[in-house]
N, C-alpha and C positions, 0 to 999 in steps of 0.2 A: 504493500499500499504506499509506504513512504517513498519508494522509488518512483512510482507513477505520479504521486503528488508533487515530488521535486521537479519532474519534467514539466508538469503543468504550470508550476510556479515560475520556472525559468522562462517558459514561453510567455506567460502573462506579464512578467516583469519586463522582458525585452520589448514586447508589443506595446505595453503602456508607456515605456520610456520613449520609444521612437515615434509612435503614432498618436499619443495623447499628451504627455507631459511637455515634450519639447515644442510641439506646435502651439500649445496653450501658452507656454512661457514666451514664445516669440510674439504672439498676438498681444500679450500683456506688457511687452517691452521690458521684461525682466533682464537683469544683467546676463551677458553672454557666458559668464563664468558658470552660472547655474546650468545652462544647457550643455556646456562642455562636461561638467561632472555627471549629468544624467546620461549623456551619450557614452562616456567611459563606462558607467555602471551597466548600461544596456549591452555594450560590446562584451564586457566581462561575463555578463549573464549568458550571452550566446556561447562564449567559450565553455562555460560550465555545462551548457546544454550539449555541446559537442562531446564533452568528456563522458556524458552518460551513455553514449553509443559504445564506449569501451568499458562499460560497467563500472565507471568511476563516478560516484555521487558525492560531491563536495558540499554537503549540507551546512557545515560549520562556516565554510568560506562565504557562502551566500548570505548567511546571517551577518557576518562582520562587514561584508561589502555594503549591505543595506544600511547598517548602523553608521558606517563611515560616510555614506552619501548623505544621510540625515544630518550629521554633524557638520559636513562641509557646506551645505546650503541652508543651514538653519537661519543664520542672521541675514544673508542676502535675500532670502525668500520670505521676509516678513516676520520671522521668528514665530512666536506663539499666536500671532494674529493670522498667519497663513494656514495652509493645509497640512504642514508637516507634523503637528501633534497627532493627527489622526493616523499617520503611518506607524506610530508606535504600537497601535493596536495589532497591526500585522505581525510585528516582532513578538508581542506577547502571546499571540495565538500560534506563531511558528514554533516557539520554544517547546511546549509540551508534546508536540507532534514528532519533532525530529531529535529530541534529546531525551535520554532515559536516565532514571535514577538520580545519582548525585551530580551527574554532568549537566543537568538542566538548571541547577541552582546558581552556578557561577554566571552563565549568560543572563539569567533572570536578574541577578543582582547588578550586573553590569548595565543592563537595559534601564533599570530603575535609577541607578546612580547617574547614568548618562542623561536621562530626562531631567532629573533634579538639578544636575549641574548646569544644563542649558538654561533652565528657568532661572536659577540663581544668577548666572552671568547676565541674562537679559535684564533682571531687576537691578543689578549693580551697574551695568553699562548699557542703558537703553539706547544710547546713540549708536551702538554697533548694529542694531537692527535696521534694515532698509525698509521703509514703509512703502506700501502700495501707492501707486499714483492716484487711484480713485477708489471709492468704496465698491464700485462695480468690479474692479479688478480683484479686490480682496474676496468678494463674494464668489466670483467665478473660480478663483484659485481654491477656495474651500470646497466648492461643489465638485471640482475635478478631483481633489484629494479624497473627498468622501467617496466618490464613485470608484476610484482606483482601489481605495481601502476596502470598500464593500465587495468589489470584484474578487480581490485576493482572499478576503475572509470567506466569501461565498464558495470559492474553489476549494479552500481547505475544509470548510464545513461540509460541503457536498461530498468530498472524498472521504471524510471521516464517517459521515452517515452511510455512505455506500459500503465502506469497509465494515461498519458495524452490522449492516444488513447481511453482508456476505458471511461475516463471522457467525451471526445468529443462525443463518441457514446451515452453515457448516456444523454448528453445535446441535441443531435440530437433526441434521443427518446423522451425526455421531450418536445422538441419543437413540434414534431409530435403529442404527446399526448395532448399538449396544443391546437394545431390546431383542433384536433379531438374534444376536449372538447368545443371549441368555436363553432364548427359546431353543436355538439349535443345540446349546450345551445340554439343556434338559433332555432334548431328544436324543443326543449322543449318549448321555448317561443312561437313559432308558434302554437305548440300543445295546450299550455295553453290558447292562445288567441282563438283558435278554440273551445276548451272545454268551455271557458267562453261564447262564442257565442251560443254553443250548450246548455249550462245550461240555459242561458237566454231564448232560444227558448223553452226548456222543461218547464221552470217556467211559461212562458206566454201561453204555449199550454195546460197545465194541466187543468183539470176541478176543481181541488181543489184550494181554495184561499190560496195564499202564501204571507206572509208579514214579514217585518223586521222593528224593532224599535230601536232607540238609547236609551241610559240610561235614558234620560228625557221623553221617551214615544212618540217621534215624529217619523213619518213613514219615512223610508228610501227606502223601496221596497214595491210595491203593484201591484200584477200581474192582468192580465185581468179578471180572474175568480173572484178575490176579488172585482174588480170594478163592475162586473155583479151582485154579491151577494148583495152588499151594495147600488147599484144604484148611485155610485159616480164615477167621473172621476179622473185621476191621478192628475190633477191640484188642485182638491179639497181635496186631501189626503196627497200627499207628502209634508213633512216639517211641518205637522200639528199634533196635538195630538187628542186623542179620543173625547175630549169635543167639538172639532170643526167638527168632522165627524159624530158622533152618537148622538141620543137623550140623554138627561141628565141621565136618569135611566140606559140605556144600557151602556153609557160611564163609569158610576160609577162602574158597575159590571165588565167591561173589565179591568179597571185600577186597581181594587182590585186584580184581578187574576194576572195582571202583577207584582204587588208588591210582591205577594206570590212567584212567579217564581224567581224574582230577589233576594229576601231575602233568599229563600230556596236553590237557586242555583241548581235546578233540574227541569226536565220537568214535566208538568202536563197535564192531559187530562180531559176535561169537555164537557158536552153537553149544548148548548145554543139555545134558540128559538128566531128567528128574524122574522120581518114582511117584506114581499116584498113590492114593490111599489103598487101592487094591494091589499095589505092587507092580502094575504095568508100567513099562518105561515110556516116557514122553521125551521127544526131541524138540527143544525150544530154540528158536533163533532170537537172540537177545541183542537189542541195540541200545547202547548207553551213550549219553553225551553230557557235557557240563552245562550248568545253568549259570547265567551271568546277571548281575544287577545293572542299573543304569550306568554305573561307572566302569563296567566291564570286568568287575571282580567276580571270581567264581564263588557262588554261594551254595552250590549243591549240584545234584545231577538228576537227570531224568532217565527213564528206561522204558522200553517197549519190548515185550516178549510175545512171540507168536508160536503157536503149535504147528510145527512143520513135519510132524511124524508121518502123516499120510503123504505129503508131497515128497518127502525123502524116500518113502517106500515106492512111490510111483516113479521117482527119478531113477532108482535102482532097476526097476522093471524096464524103464525106457532105455537105460544103458544096455541091458541085456538084449532088448529088441534091436537096438542099433548095431550091436555086434553081429546079431543074426542077419540083419539087413546088409551090413557090409560084407559078410561072407557070401550072401546071395548075389550081391552086386559083383563081387570078384568072379563068382561062377558065371554069371551072365556075361561079364566082360570077356572072359575066356572063350565062352561059346560064340560071342559076337566076333571076336578076333579070328576064331577058327572059321566062321562063316565067311568073313571078309577074305580070308586067305583062299577059301574054296572059290569065292566069286572071282578073285584075281586069277586063279588057275583056270576057271571057266572062260574068263575074258581072254586069257592068253590062248586057250584052245580055239576059241571062236576066231580070234585075230589071225592065228597062224594055220591051224588045221583046216578050217573051212575055206580060207582064201586060196589054198593050193588047188583043190578041185575046181574052184570057180575060174582060176587062171587057166587051168588046163582046158576047161570047156570053151572058154573064150578064145584061147590060142588055137585049138583044133578047129573051131568054127571058122576062124580067119583063114587058116591054111586051106580048108575045104573051099572057101569062096575064091581064094587066090589061084589055087592049082586046078580045081575042077569046076570053077564057076561057069566057064563057057559051055561045058557039057551038061550042066545041071538044068533041070526044068525050072521054069520061073516059080512054080509052086514050092520046089525044094529050096530054092534060094530064099523064098519068104520064110520057110521054116527055120533055116539057119539064122536069118536075121532076128527072128523072134527068140531063138536060143541065146544069141549074143546079147540082145537087149535085156532078156530076163536075167542072165548071169550078171550083167552090169548093174541092174536094179537090185539084185540080191547083194552084190558087193556094197552098193551104197547103203542098203538097209543094215548090213552088218556094221558099217562105219558109224551110222547114226546110232545104232544100239550101243556100241562101245562108247560113243561120245556121251550118250545119256547116262550110261553106267558110271563113266568117269566123273561126271558132274556131281553125283551124289557122294563120291569118295574123296575128292580133292579138297585141300584146305583153302579157305578163302584168304586171299592176300589183299586186304582192303587198303585202297589208296584213293586219292581224289581223282575222279574221272570226269572228263567233259563228254557227255553224251552227244552234244551238238557236233563236236569234232569227229567223233566216231561215225555218226550218221552221215555226215558230209563225205567222209572218206569212203564209206560203203556205197553211197550213191554214185560217187565218181567211178568206182570200180565197175559197177553195173552198167553205167553209161558207156564206159570204154569197151565193155564186152559186147554191147549191142548199140553201136553208134547210130544205127538207122532209126531207132525208136525216139519218139518225141515225148519226153517226160519232164514235167515241171516239179522240181523239188523245192518245198517250202520248209526250211529248217530254222527253228527259233534259236537264236544264239544264246550262249551263256548258261546252258542247262548243265549244272554240276551235281554229281552225286558222289557218295562214298561206297566203294565196292571193289570187287575183283575185276581188274581191267579186261583180262582175257575172257572171263565168263560173260561180262557185259557186252563185249564186242561180239561174241558168239550169239548172244540173245538178239542184238540189233541186226546182225546178219540174217537171222531167220525172219525177224519181223519185216525189215525193209525188203528182204528177198521175196517174202510172200506178197507184199504190196506191189512189188515190181512184176511178179509172176501173174497175179490175178487182175492187174490192170493192163495186161498186154492186149486185151481185146479192144482197147480204146485207141482212137487215132491220136489223141493227145491226152496222155495220162497225167494224173496229178497225185503226188505223194507229199503228205504234210506230217511234220514231226514237231511237237511242241508240248506245252504244259498248260493244264487247266485246273479248275476246282471241281471236286466231286465229293458230295456229302460233307462239305466244309473242309476238306483236306486236299492237298496238292497231288496231282496225278499226271503222268506223262501219257501221250497218245501218239499213235501212228495211224494216219487216215489215208485211204485211197478211194478212187472213184471206179474201182474194178467191178467184178461180177457180184460181189457181196455174198451173203449166205442167208439161209432161212433161220430165224431166231428160234424156231422150234427144235433145232438140233444144236443149240449152243452148248448144251451139257457135254456133247461129244467132241467139241472143238479142240480141247486141250488134252485129250486122251491119246495114248500111243496107238499108232496104226489106224487112227480114225480120220478118214478123208471124206469131206462133204462134196467134193467135185470128182468128175470122172477122169479118164485117162488123157483128156485134152490138156490137162495141166500135170506136168511131171512132179514127182515127189514121193516120199515114203511114208508120210503121216507121222513123222517123229519130230518135226521142227517145232510145232507149238507145244508139244509135250516137253521138249528141251527148254523152251522159253519159260514155261510154268515152273519147271524144276529150278532154274536159275533165279527167277524172281523170288520164289519161296525160300531159297537158301539165303537170300539177302533180307529176309523178313518182310517182304512185300506181298502184293496180291496182283492178279492179272485177270482181266475179263474182256469181253468184246461185244460190240453191237454191230449189226449189219442189216442191210435191206437188199433183197435179191435184185441184181442188175443195177444197183445204185451205189455200191461200195460198202466198205467195212471200216470199222475203227477199233483198234486194239488199245486198251488202257492198261497201265501198270503203275505200281507205286514202288518207290525205292527210298532208302534213307538219304535225305539231302545233306549237303556239306554244311 
């Protein structure tokens, strides 16, 4: 409040000096000396105002500047007949606002003594006072002085009243806040009491034994479960130590653990075996920890004991079952390794033993056509061509079967793979093989996945090869490879405008040896089965949509980079 009022007073004093007092003195033809003093006072007041922008409030300096101005112009401005006595009211009102405690009495005494001294000097030396030229000048000067004094006093009084109102509102708000805090504290105390009762209910209702001891080992809390486990009543436990509750051997072990908890100042967990009243053994899992006061000093310990007899029995049974399971896993692993070795031997047999007869059939067929072709009937030549074509198809079928078998056995070597680059390279190879075909490849760039590069390349060769094969009936084929959203997840697709397929047979599409088209399109029926095996090994899924004579789209998902 004082800082804001000081700024207002500085503004009022400077404005009154330059725009009220000096013009009025000039019109009354008062000595120039008076206007010079008032102008210096106004300038210094402006400097004090500028200091307030740096958070410097020179309240004492303003007081003494104003008092010095009144002393300097007292006699030239008509002394007590002029307006200057009224300005002393401003000083008297200024003092209790900006001075506190004992510091206000010295300026007050100086003000009174200064006023008395000026009056005494005026009475002793009346010739020092400069009279006003006319009665009208004296009246005008008093009116101006009264107005300026009233303005300054009004500013101070208004600020005081406003500050009082603000303080009153603050006190009212504090009182309301205090009342609210009292209500909240009552509610909190009620809630604490309720929580305490709830906590006691929980402690007494739990099946775990809960107990608390003081620093000397005497029980302060012992719930119903603890009484049930020990076969003791509360009267037999509370206020007593372990020597009075348990047998000597058990008490010694319990107290030893208590000492370790209190000395180590940290919680401990142990398992302990007790005998019930009937002599049956109980296995208890006991957790003990130190209790601290607000200062952090250890004042006791708490404990929670749980009956783990059944769980330990089940753990032992589970351990035996795990041993039996591990034994069976070892047996199954040995059988699986044996089966894989047999499959490897079978694959080797297929790869080497079956290829030999096929090569012989193909070779002898070629010899017959070369050496005896001119003498053979056209029908016989046709039969030989069929033999050669069938042997070649069987060789391709054997290669595809071996490839499909190898996919399931090989280890995945996952790296970052660009499907866009692989698809582009496969498209270039197909176009180079059949340069006469007009095929538009639309390949979305930047499609990256994580997987086995060789298997993913084999997968794309089958998919792009199928799109190339089944779109050969079009004068201008279109093959598109990209990424889309399917059921909220990302999926890749290869789309063509070929012959398509009937969706009624889509379940057979990815099966081995399942062909939905006739002999007009070459193939063994293994390609899409290979694609399905590769995608599933990478943790993805594959499916297809198609319309007869309008094209087909194969979708698949793979882990993205």
